[in-house]
py3Dmol code that shows the C-alpha trace and the ligand (Angstrom):
import py3Dmol

protein = """\
ATOM      1  CA  MET A   1       2.739  32.033  12.843  1.00  0.00           C
ATOM      2  CA  LYS A   2      -0.501  32.032  14.795  1.00  0.00           C
ATOM      3  CA  VAL A   3      -2.099  28.819  16.175  1.00  0.00           C
ATOM      4  CA  PHE A   4      -5.795  28.591  16.837  1.00  0.00           C
ATOM      5  CA  LYS A   5      -7.960  25.949  18.590  1.00  0.00           C
ATOM      6  CA  THR A   6     -11.394  27.557  18.120  1.00  0.00           C
ATOM      7  CA  VAL A   7     -13.582  28.274  15.102  1.00  0.00           C
ATOM      8  CA  ALA A   8     -14.353  31.878  16.330  1.00  0.00           C
ATOM      9  CA  GLU A   9     -10.559  32.789  16.659  1.00  0.00           C
ATOM     10  CA  VAL A  10      -9.464  31.339  13.398  1.00  0.00           C
ATOM     11  CA  ARG A  11     -12.314  33.028  11.643  1.00  0.00           C
ATOM     12  CA  ALA A  12     -11.289  36.366  13.198  1.00  0.00           C
ATOM     13  CA  ALA A  13      -7.776  36.031  11.964  1.00  0.00           C
ATOM     14  CA  ARG A  14      -8.946  35.145   8.507  1.00  0.00           C
ATOM     15  CA  ALA A  15     -11.128  37.977   8.194  1.00  0.00           C
ATOM     16  CA  ALA A  16      -8.291  40.173   8.651  1.00  0.00           C
ATOM     17  CA  VAL A  17      -6.375  39.163   5.642  1.00  0.00           C
ATOM     18  CA  GLY A  18      -6.988  38.999   1.808  1.00  0.00           C
ATOM     19  CA  GLU A  19      -6.484  36.037  -0.639  1.00  0.00           C
ATOM     20  CA  LEU A  20      -5.441  32.847   1.419  1.00  0.00           C
ATOM     21  CA  GLY A  21      -4.129  29.371   0.464  1.00  0.00           C
ATOM     22  CA  LEU A  22      -5.118  26.445   2.660  1.00  0.00           C
ATOM     23  CA  ALA A  23      -3.455  23.018   3.198  1.00  0.00           C
ATOM     24  CA  PRO A  24      -5.674  20.654   5.232  1.00  0.00           C
ATOM     25  CA  THR A  25      -3.831  17.862   7.026  1.00  0.00           C
ATOM     26  CA  MET A  26      -4.153  15.398   9.771  1.00  0.00           C
ATOM     27  CA  GLY A  27      -0.591  16.211  10.942  1.00  0.00           C
ATOM     28  CA  PHE A  28       2.478  14.059  11.595  1.00  0.00           C
ATOM     29  CA  LEU A  29       3.853  16.115   8.755  1.00  0.00           C
ATOM     30  CA  HIS A  30       6.443  15.037   6.099  1.00  0.00           C
ATOM     31  CA  ALA A  31       7.732  16.684   2.910  1.00  0.00           C
ATOM     32  CA  GLY A  32       4.594  15.713   0.946  1.00  0.00           C
ATOM     33  CA  HIS A  33       2.503  17.902   3.239  1.00  0.00           C
ATOM     34  CA  LEU A  34       5.171  20.591   3.225  1.00  0.00           C
ATOM     35  CA  SER A  35       5.123  20.651  -0.414  1.00  0.00           C
ATOM     36  CA  LEU A  36       1.433  21.647  -0.312  1.00  0.00           C
ATOM     37  CA  VAL A  37       2.325  24.524   2.123  1.00  0.00           C
ATOM     38  CA  GLU A  38       5.139  25.637  -0.056  1.00  0.00           C
ATOM     39  CA  ARG A  39       2.986  25.768  -3.101  1.00  0.00           C
ATOM     40  CA  ALA A  40       0.348  27.868  -1.247  1.00  0.00           C
ATOM     41  CA  ARG A  41       3.032  30.030  -0.003  1.00  0.00           C
ATOM     42  CA  ALA A  42       4.249  30.651  -3.663  1.00  0.00           C
ATOM     43  CA  GLU A  43       0.738  31.411  -4.780  1.00  0.00           C
ATOM     44  CA  ASN A  44      -0.978  33.309  -1.947  1.00  0.00           C
ATOM     45  CA  PRO A  45      -0.177  36.401   0.227  1.00  0.00           C
ATOM     46  CA  THR A  46      -1.343  34.322   3.383  1.00  0.00           C
ATOM     47  CA  VAL A  47      -1.120  30.570   3.965  1.00  0.00           C
ATOM     48  CA  ALA A  48      -3.154  28.593   6.431  1.00  0.00           C
ATOM     49  CA  ALA A  49      -2.787  24.860   7.504  1.00  0.00           C
ATOM     50  CA  THR A  50      -5.141  22.651   9.485  1.00  0.00           C
ATOM     51  CA  ILE A  51      -4.078  19.881  11.528  1.00  0.00           C
ATOM     52  CA  PHE A  52      -7.065  17.607  12.583  1.00  0.00           C
ATOM     53  CA  VAL A  53      -7.285  13.975  12.806  1.00  0.00           C
ATOM     54  CA  ASN A  54     -10.874  13.680  11.649  1.00  0.00           C
ATOM     55  CA  PRO A  55     -12.574  10.852  13.462  1.00  0.00           C
ATOM     56  CA  THR A  56     -15.488  10.596  10.931  1.00  0.00           C
ATOM     57  CA  GLN A  57     -13.160   9.352   8.112  1.00  0.00           C
ATOM     58  CA  PHE A  58     -11.921   6.404   9.970  1.00  0.00           C
ATOM     59  CA  GLY A  59     -13.864   3.198  10.027  1.00  0.00           C
ATOM     60  CA  PRO A  60     -14.583   1.319  13.306  1.00  0.00           C
ATOM     61  CA  ASN A  61     -11.793  -1.130  12.812  1.00  0.00           C
ATOM     62  CA  GLU A  62      -9.288   1.458  11.396  1.00  0.00           C
ATOM     63  CA  ASP A  63      -6.218   3.219  12.901  1.00  0.00           C
ATOM     64  CA  LEU A  64      -7.811   6.353  14.574  1.00  0.00           C
ATOM     65  CA  ALA A  65      -6.580   5.543  18.041  1.00  0.00           C
ATOM     66  CA  ARG A  66      -3.043   4.865  16.876  1.00  0.00           C
ATOM     67  CA  TYR A  67      -2.711   7.456  14.214  1.00  0.00           C
ATOM     68  CA  PRO A  68       0.647   9.194  14.784  1.00  0.00           C
ATOM     69  CA  ARG A  69       0.676  12.692  16.280  1.00  0.00           C
ATOM     70  CA  ASN A  70       3.400  15.212  17.056  1.00  0.00           C
ATOM     71  CA  LEU A  71       1.985  18.706  17.326  1.00  0.00           C
ATOM     72  CA  PRO A  72       5.113  20.464  18.479  1.00  0.00           C
ATOM     73  CA  ARG A  73       7.168  19.158  15.695  1.00  0.00           C
ATOM     74  CA  ASP A  74       4.309  19.785  13.197  1.00  0.00           C
ATOM     75  CA  LEU A  75       4.213  23.502  14.295  1.00  0.00           C
ATOM     76  CA  ALA A  76       7.912  23.831  13.907  1.00  0.00           C
ATOM     77  CA  LEU A  77       7.852  22.524  10.382  1.00  0.00           C
ATOM     78  CA  LEU A  78       4.859  24.744   9.421  1.00  0.00           C
ATOM     79  CA  GLU A  79       6.576  27.724  10.724  1.00  0.00           C
ATOM     80  CA  ALA A  80       9.789  26.915   8.804  1.00  0.00           C
ATOM     81  CA  ALA A  81       7.757  26.384   5.655  1.00  0.00           C
ATOM     82  CA  GLY A  82       6.299  30.068   5.969  1.00  0.00           C
ATOM     83  CA  CYS A  83       2.715  29.196   7.273  1.00  0.00           C
ATOM     84  CA  ASP A  84       0.992  32.150   8.779  1.00  0.00           C
ATOM     85  CA  LEU A  85      -2.052  30.456  10.394  1.00  0.00           C
ATOM     86  CA  VAL A  86      -2.639  27.039  11.786  1.00  0.00           C
ATOM     87  CA  PHE A  87      -6.063  25.771  12.899  1.00  0.00           C
ATOM     88  CA  THR A  88      -5.687  22.749  15.197  1.00  0.00           C
ATOM     89  CA  PRO A  89      -9.137  22.095  16.674  1.00  0.00           C
ATOM     90  CA  GLU A  90     -10.189  19.391  19.168  1.00  0.00           C
ATOM     91  CA  PRO A  91     -12.880  16.993  17.756  1.00  0.00           C
ATOM     92  CA  ALA A  92     -15.681  18.667  19.986  1.00  0.00           C
ATOM     93  CA  GLU A  93     -14.967  22.004  18.187  1.00  0.00           C
ATOM     94  CA  ILE A  94     -15.602  20.487  14.926  1.00  0.00           C
ATOM     95  CA  TYR A  95     -18.511  18.113  15.905  1.00  0.00           C
ATOM     96  CA  PRO A  96     -20.168  19.726  18.876  1.00  0.00           C
ATOM     97  CA  SER A  97     -22.964  17.584  20.530  1.00  0.00           C
ATOM     98  CA  GLY A  98     -26.032  17.538  18.235  1.00  0.00           C
ATOM     99  CA  PHE A  99     -23.968  17.832  14.995  1.00  0.00           C
ATOM    100  CA  ASP A 100     -25.971  15.939  12.455  1.00  0.00           C
ATOM    101  CA  THR A 101     -25.141  16.917   8.935  1.00  0.00           C
ATOM    102  CA  THR A 102     -23.248  14.928   6.282  1.00  0.00           C
ATOM    103  CA  VAL A 103     -21.841  15.861   2.795  1.00  0.00           C
ATOM    104  CA  SER A 104     -22.212  12.814   0.591  1.00  0.00           C
ATOM    105  CA  VAL A 105     -20.751  13.013  -2.873  1.00  0.00           C
ATOM    106  CA  GLY A 106     -21.992  10.333  -5.290  1.00  0.00           C
ATOM    107  CA  GLY A 107     -20.472   8.287  -8.140  1.00  0.00           C
ATOM    108  CA  VAL A 108     -16.813   8.893  -7.777  1.00  0.00           C
ATOM    109  CA  THR A 109     -16.857   7.713  -4.173  1.00  0.00           C
ATOM    110  CA  GLU A 110     -18.358   4.265  -5.169  1.00  0.00           C
ATOM    111  CA  GLY A 111     -15.106   2.526  -6.182  1.00  0.00           C
ATOM    112  CA  LEU A 112     -11.618   1.964  -4.981  1.00  0.00           C
ATOM    113  CA  GLU A 113     -11.161   3.494  -1.359  1.00  0.00           C
ATOM    114  CA  GLY A 114     -14.896   4.122  -1.097  1.00  0.00           C
ATOM    115  CA  ALA A 115     -15.698   0.422  -1.886  1.00  0.00           C
ATOM    116  CA  VAL A 116     -13.276  -0.750   0.837  1.00  0.00           C
ATOM    117  CA  ARG A 117     -13.872   2.016   3.388  1.00  0.00           C
ATOM    118  CA  PRO A 118     -17.607   2.607   3.616  1.00  0.00           C
ATOM    119  CA  GLY A 119     -18.217   6.118   4.995  1.00  0.00           C
ATOM    120  CA  HIS A 120     -14.687   7.229   4.451  1.00  0.00           C
ATOM    121  CA  PHE A 121     -15.360  10.142   1.891  1.00  0.00           C
ATOM    122  CA  ALA A 122     -18.609  11.135   3.449  1.00  0.00           C
ATOM    123  CA  GLY A 123     -16.323  11.904   6.569  1.00  0.00           C
ATOM    124  CA  VAL A 124     -13.839  13.660   4.267  1.00  0.00           C
ATOM    125  CA  ALA A 125     -16.236  15.688   2.370  1.00  0.00           C
ATOM    126  CA  THR A 126     -18.091  16.832   5.501  1.00  0.00           C
ATOM    127  CA  VAL A 127     -14.887  17.951   7.269  1.00  0.00           C
ATOM    128  CA  VAL A 128     -13.379  19.663   4.245  1.00  0.00           C
ATOM    129  CA  ALA A 129     -16.711  21.460   3.583  1.00  0.00           C
ATOM    130  CA  LYS A 130     -16.673  22.544   7.185  1.00  0.00           C
ATOM    131  CA  LEU A 131     -12.836  23.633   6.893  1.00  0.00           C
ATOM    132  CA  PHE A 132     -13.808  25.663   3.686  1.00  0.00           C
ATOM    133  CA  ASN A 133     -16.668  27.292   5.446  1.00  0.00           C
ATOM    134  CA  ILE A 134     -14.631  28.073   8.507  1.00  0.00           C
ATOM    135  CA  ILE A 135     -11.504  29.449   6.748  1.00  0.00           C
ATOM    136  CA  GLN A 136     -12.885  30.504   3.475  1.00  0.00           C
ATOM    137  CA  PRO A 137      -9.629  29.814   1.443  1.00  0.00           C
ATOM    138  CA  THR A 138      -9.130  31.410  -2.064  1.00  0.00           C
ATOM    139  CA  ARG A 139      -7.203  28.208  -2.892  1.00  0.00           C
ATOM    140  CA  ALA A 140      -6.986  24.908  -1.260  1.00  0.00           C
ATOM    141  CA  TYR A 141      -4.125  22.429  -1.803  1.00  0.00           C
ATOM    142  CA  PHE A 142      -4.455  18.644  -1.736  1.00  0.00           C
ATOM    143  CA  GLY A 143      -2.054  15.868  -2.884  1.00  0.00           C
ATOM    144  CA  GLN A 144      -2.274  13.560  -5.890  1.00  0.00           C
ATOM    145  CA  LYS A 145      -1.184  10.795  -3.436  1.00  0.00           C
ATOM    146  CA  ASP A 146      -4.755  10.663  -2.342  1.00  0.00           C
ATOM    147  CA  ALA A 147      -6.112  10.567  -5.940  1.00  0.00           C
ATOM    148  CA  GLN A 148      -9.614   9.671  -5.172  1.00  0.00           C
ATOM    149  CA  GLN A 149      -9.952  12.266  -2.416  1.00  0.00           C
ATOM    150  CA  SER A 150      -8.779  14.991  -4.969  1.00  0.00           C
ATOM    151  CA  VAL A 151     -11.542  13.786  -7.372  1.00  0.00           C
ATOM    152  CA  VAL A 152     -14.151  13.838  -4.540  1.00  0.00           C
ATOM    153  CA  ILE A 153     -13.168  17.338  -3.349  1.00  0.00           C
ATOM    154  CA  ARG A 154     -13.161  18.674  -6.791  1.00  0.00           C
ATOM    155  CA  LYS A 155     -16.626  17.375  -7.439  1.00  0.00           C
ATOM    156  CA  MET A 156     -18.072  18.661  -4.199  1.00  0.00           C
ATOM    157  CA  VAL A 157     -16.695  22.100  -4.889  1.00  0.00           C
ATOM    158  CA  ARG A 158     -18.101  21.933  -8.422  1.00  0.00           C
ATOM    159  CA  ASP A 159     -21.394  20.584  -7.377  1.00  0.00           C
ATOM    160  CA  LEU A 160     -21.923  22.751  -4.546  1.00  0.00           C
ATOM    161  CA  ASN A 161     -20.559  25.896  -6.103  1.00  0.00           C
ATOM    162  CA  MET A 162     -18.124  26.478  -3.355  1.00  0.00           C
ATOM    163  CA  PRO A 163     -16.004  29.578  -4.169  1.00  0.00           C
ATOM    164  CA  VAL A 164     -12.641  27.946  -3.877  1.00  0.00           C
ATOM    165  CA  GLU A 165     -10.050  26.987  -6.326  1.00  0.00           C
ATOM    166  CA  VAL A 166      -8.751  23.328  -5.825  1.00  0.00           C
ATOM    167  CA  VAL A 167      -5.023  22.745  -6.602  1.00  0.00           C
ATOM    168  CA  ILE A 168      -3.657  19.098  -6.757  1.00  0.00           C
ATOM    169  CA  ALA A 169       0.097  18.952  -6.241  1.00  0.00           C
ATOM    170  CA  PRO A 170       2.227  16.052  -7.379  1.00  0.00           C
ATOM    171  CA  THR A 171       3.120  13.026  -4.961  1.00  0.00           C
ATOM    172  CA  VAL A 172       6.404  13.418  -3.062  1.00  0.00           C
ATOM    173  CA  ARG A 173       8.329  10.100  -2.972  1.00  0.00           C
ATOM    174  CA  GLU A 174      11.252   8.620  -1.117  1.00  0.00           C
ATOM    175  CA  PRO A 175      14.422   8.084  -3.391  1.00  0.00           C
ATOM    176  CA  ASP A 176      13.274   4.437  -3.692  1.00  0.00           C
ATOM    177  CA  GLY A 177       9.772   5.555  -5.097  1.00  0.00           C
ATOM    178  CA  LEU A 178       7.615   4.946  -1.913  1.00  0.00           C
ATOM    179  CA  ALA A 179       5.224   7.639  -1.637  1.00  0.00           C
ATOM    180  CA  LEU A 180       5.490   9.659   1.662  1.00  0.00           C
ATOM    181  CA  SER A 181       2.792   8.930   4.088  1.00  0.00           C
ATOM    182  CA  SER A 182       2.193   9.404   7.785  1.00  0.00           C
ATOM    183  CA  ARG A 183       1.220   5.755   7.897  1.00  0.00           C
ATOM    184  CA  ASN A 184       4.849   4.760   6.686  1.00  0.00           C
ATOM    185  CA  SER A 185       5.786   5.219  10.421  1.00  0.00           C
ATOM    186  CA  TYR A 186       4.034   1.896  11.259  1.00  0.00           C
ATOM    187  CA  LEU A 187       6.219  -0.083   8.960  1.00  0.00           C
ATOM    188  CA  THR A 188       8.801  -2.464  10.465  1.00  0.00           C
ATOM    189  CA  PRO A 189      12.296  -2.195   8.719  1.00  0.00           C
ATOM    190  CA  ASP A 190      11.507  -5.443   6.786  1.00  0.00           C
ATOM    191  CA  GLN A 191       8.225  -4.069   5.637  1.00  0.00           C
ATOM    192  CA  ARG A 192       9.775  -0.729   4.755  1.00  0.00           C
ATOM    193  CA  ALA A 193      12.311  -2.585   2.586  1.00  0.00           C
ATOM    194  CA  ARG A 194       9.458  -4.305   0.788  1.00  0.00           C
ATOM    195  CA  ALA A 195       7.203  -1.333   0.376  1.00  0.00           C
ATOM    196  CA  PRO A 196       8.603   0.177  -2.704  1.00  0.00           C
ATOM    197  CA  ALA A 197       6.983  -2.667  -4.653  1.00  0.00           C
ATOM    198  CA  LEU A 198       3.866  -0.526  -4.714  1.00  0.00           C
ATOM    199  CA  PHE A 199       5.613   2.094  -6.931  1.00  0.00           C
ATOM    200  CA  ARG A 200       7.322  -0.570  -8.879  1.00  0.00           C
ATOM    201  CA  ALA A 201       3.891  -1.969  -9.769  1.00  0.00           C
ATOM    202  CA  LEU A 202       2.501   1.430 -10.762  1.00  0.00           C
ATOM    203  CA  SER A 203       5.761   2.046 -12.723  1.00  0.00           C
ATOM    204  CA  ALA A 204       5.284  -1.263 -14.593  1.00  0.00           C
ATOM    205  CA  ALA A 205       1.829  -0.219 -15.660  1.00  0.00           C
ATOM    206  CA  LYS A 206       3.019   3.229 -16.705  1.00  0.00           C
ATOM    207  CA  THR A 207       5.951   1.626 -18.668  1.00  0.00           C
ATOM    208  CA  ALA A 208       3.561  -0.626 -20.526  1.00  0.00           C
ATOM    209  CA  PHE A 209       1.098   2.198 -21.161  1.00  0.00           C
ATOM    210  CA  ASP A 210       3.903   4.465 -22.387  1.00  0.00           C
ATOM    211  CA  ALA A 211       5.026   1.595 -24.803  1.00  0.00           C
ATOM    212  CA  GLY A 212       1.414   1.501 -26.174  1.00  0.00           C
ATOM    213  CA  GLU A 213      -0.489  -1.050 -24.117  1.00  0.00           C
ATOM    214  CA  ARG A 214      -4.197   0.013 -23.830  1.00  0.00           C
ATOM    215  CA  ASP A 215      -5.750  -3.099 -22.457  1.00  0.00           C
ATOM    216  CA  ALA A 216      -6.520  -2.259 -19.033  1.00  0.00           C
ATOM    217  CA  GLU A 217      -6.593  -5.836 -17.703  1.00  0.00           C
ATOM    218  CA  ALA A 218      -3.079  -6.364 -19.087  1.00  0.00           C
ATOM    219  CA  LEU A 219      -1.957  -3.335 -17.095  1.00  0.00           C
ATOM    220  CA  ARG A 220      -3.806  -4.726 -13.881  1.00  0.00           C
ATOM    221  CA  ALA A 221      -1.878  -7.896 -14.394  1.00  0.00           C
ATOM    222  CA  ALA A 222       1.559  -6.045 -14.813  1.00  0.00           C
ATOM    223  CA  MET A 223       0.752  -4.383 -11.459  1.00  0.00           C
ATOM    224  CA  GLY A 224      -0.346  -7.619  -9.721  1.00  0.00           C
ATOM    225  CA  ARG A 225       3.023  -9.265 -10.737  1.00  0.00           C
ATOM    226  CA  GLU A 226       4.959  -6.820  -8.551  1.00  0.00           C
ATOM    227  CA  LEU A 227       2.802  -7.390  -5.502  1.00  0.00           C
ATOM    228  CA  ALA A 228       3.542 -11.056  -4.575  1.00  0.00           C
ATOM    229  CA  GLY A 229       3.244 -11.458  -0.859  1.00  0.00           C
ATOM    230  CA  PHE A 230       1.126  -8.341  -0.351  1.00  0.00           C
ATOM    231  CA  THR A 231      -2.600  -8.500   0.664  1.00  0.00           C
ATOM    232  CA  ILE A 232      -4.083  -6.569  -2.177  1.00  0.00           C
ATOM    233  CA  ASP A 233      -7.267  -4.544  -1.597  1.00  0.00           C
ATOM    234  CA  TYR A 234      -7.463  -3.487  -5.317  1.00  0.00           C
ATOM    235  CA  VAL A 235      -5.400  -2.760  -8.524  1.00  0.00           C
ATOM    236  CA  SER A 236      -7.196  -0.427 -10.713  1.00  0.00           C
ATOM    237  CA  ILE A 237      -7.090   1.044 -14.082  1.00  0.00           C
ATOM    238  CA  ALA A 238      -9.916   3.693 -13.997  1.00  0.00           C
ATOM    239  CA  ASP A 239     -11.143   6.686 -15.944  1.00  0.00           C
ATOM    240  CA  ALA A 240      -9.226   9.752 -14.331  1.00  0.00           C
ATOM    241  CA  GLU A 241     -12.404  11.632 -13.939  1.00  0.00           C
ATOM    242  CA  THR A 242     -15.192   9.143 -13.231  1.00  0.00           C
ATOM    243  CA  LEU A 243     -12.988   6.652 -11.565  1.00  0.00           C
ATOM    244  CA  ARG A 244     -14.973   3.906 -13.314  1.00  0.00           C
ATOM    245  CA  GLU A 245     -12.930   0.742 -14.109  1.00  0.00           C
ATOM    246  CA  LEU A 246     -11.828   0.606 -17.861  1.00  0.00           C
ATOM    247  CA  ASP A 247     -11.575  -2.134 -20.183  1.00  0.00           C
ATOM    248  CA  ARG A 248      -9.578  -0.101 -22.673  1.00  0.00           C
ATOM    249  CA  ILE A 249      -7.818   3.299 -22.145  1.00  0.00           C
ATOM    250  CA  ASP A 250      -8.884   5.884 -24.627  1.00  0.00           C
ATOM    251  CA  GLY A 251      -8.516   9.008 -22.422  1.00  0.00           C
ATOM    252  CA  PRO A 252      -6.768  10.272 -19.193  1.00  0.00           C
ATOM    253  CA  ALA A 253      -6.678   7.340 -16.805  1.00  0.00           C
ATOM    254  CA  LEU A 254      -5.359   6.438 -13.310  1.00  0.00           C
ATOM    255  CA  ALA A 255      -3.472   3.443 -12.182  1.00  0.00           C
ATOM    256  CA  SER A 256      -3.954   3.093  -8.545  1.00  0.00           C
ATOM    257  CA  LEU A 257      -3.696   0.456  -5.868  1.00  0.00           C
ATOM    258  CA  ALA A 258      -4.108  -0.377  -2.168  1.00  0.00           C
ATOM    259  CA  ALA A 259      -2.146  -3.142  -0.410  1.00  0.00           C
ATOM    260  CA  CYS A 260      -1.377  -4.286   3.085  1.00  0.00           C
ATOM    261  CA  LEU A 261       1.919  -5.054   4.596  1.00  0.00           C
ATOM    262  CA  GLY A 262       1.094  -6.652   7.788  1.00  0.00           C
ATOM    263  CA  THR A 263      -1.528  -4.374   9.521  1.00  0.00           C
ATOM    264  CA  THR A 264      -0.407  -1.408   7.568  1.00  0.00           C
ATOM    265  CA  ARG A 265      -2.614  -0.330   4.500  1.00  0.00           C
ATOM    266  CA  LEU A 266      -0.876   1.764   1.955  1.00  0.00           C
ATOM    267  CA  ILE A 267      -2.289   3.442  -1.216  1.00  0.00           C
ATOM    268  CA  ASP A 268      -0.565   4.964  -4.226  1.00  0.00           C
ATOM    269  CA  ASN A 269      -1.278   5.875  -7.847  1.00  0.00           C
ATOM    270  CA  LEU A 270       0.107   7.209 -11.067  1.00  0.00           C
ATOM    271  CA  PRO A 271      -1.834   9.173 -13.690  1.00  0.00           C
ATOM    272  CA  LEU A 272      -1.646   7.593 -17.237  1.00  0.00           C
ATOM    273  CA  ASN A 273      -1.814  10.441 -19.662  1.00  0.00           C
TER     274      ASN A 273
END
"""
ligand_1 = """\
23
AMP
P -3.088 13.634 5.247
O -2.379 14.178 6.552
O -2.723 12.151 5.045
O -4.635 13.739 5.379
O -2.746 14.479 3.954
C -2.904 15.823 3.938
C -2.737 16.167 2.579
O -1.410 15.959 2.155
C -3.724 15.462 1.482
O -4.196 16.417 0.519
C -2.729 14.461 0.940
O -3.044 14.056 -0.418
C -1.372 15.202 0.937
N -0.289 14.319 0.929
C -0.160 13.240 1.707
N 1.032 12.538 1.203
C 1.534 13.185 0.263
C 2.674 12.926 -0.571
N 3.527 11.951 -0.429
N 2.836 13.948 -1.525
C 2.050 14.935 -1.763
N 1.007 15.181 -1.020
C 0.690 14.366 -0.069
"""
view = py3Dmol.view(width=600, height=400)
view.addModel(protein, "pdb")
view.setStyle({"model": 0}, {"cartoon": {"style": "trace"}})
view.addModel(ligand_1, "xyz")
view.setStyle({"model": 1}, {"stick": {}})
view.zoomTo()
view.show()
């Protein structure tokens, strides 16, 4: 496995191989990230991962400074998962002085995370567009865990005719249902014990949906009931493609939520099909 810090080096290594699968990450890797690398490994002759804590997708009051990092451990995990190339640039390599371009995706960025985190998806779309241009993956792998991010990336790729196939992999969970997240490391033992309520809330909506409930407000209420004691940013039943809030479900939909436990903000979702 080769590790690169500069655009020029990773470009040269990429140019020497054929089809390539890419898993972009912010590091502090867990089994969710590794599932993307393993899927890429199964579907591509060469696999690349990026580790870059992208400053432009964090708001001024968010957790950029304390975001967890452990590069030696991440590199060992990637090597064991069969990754071939790793790009782990410093911020100045991605945003040199004078950098002044933003990729702004409309519509699907307005609600949910976009409403609570202004500028977040512009940061995400811009860095992913750059990583696609630098590494030129044949296929790029993202997690369902960040459902709105997946919709935004797919829309950017479609709207800008980017020559990459976007693959969305299922959410990897702990045995008690908590979705794996680098941010779970912030939770105190007491908060960790309460965190599976997010999955219980989504499961309650899914159970009601599977039993035939199509009234979106009834599903939101079912989710809310499981989240007593949480500070809720949103509970949502939205169209799976446009991410607009629904009154009634009559096509593919997404149940999603964001809630805080103390200072830790967690998100999760379940598709309703
Ligand atoms: P992050 O490092 O949080 O930016 O995540 C990098 C990629 O891993 C994104 O495409 C995430 O959606 C994906 N990911 C994060 N957590 C999980 C999980 N529990 N299961 C599957 N994919 C995940």
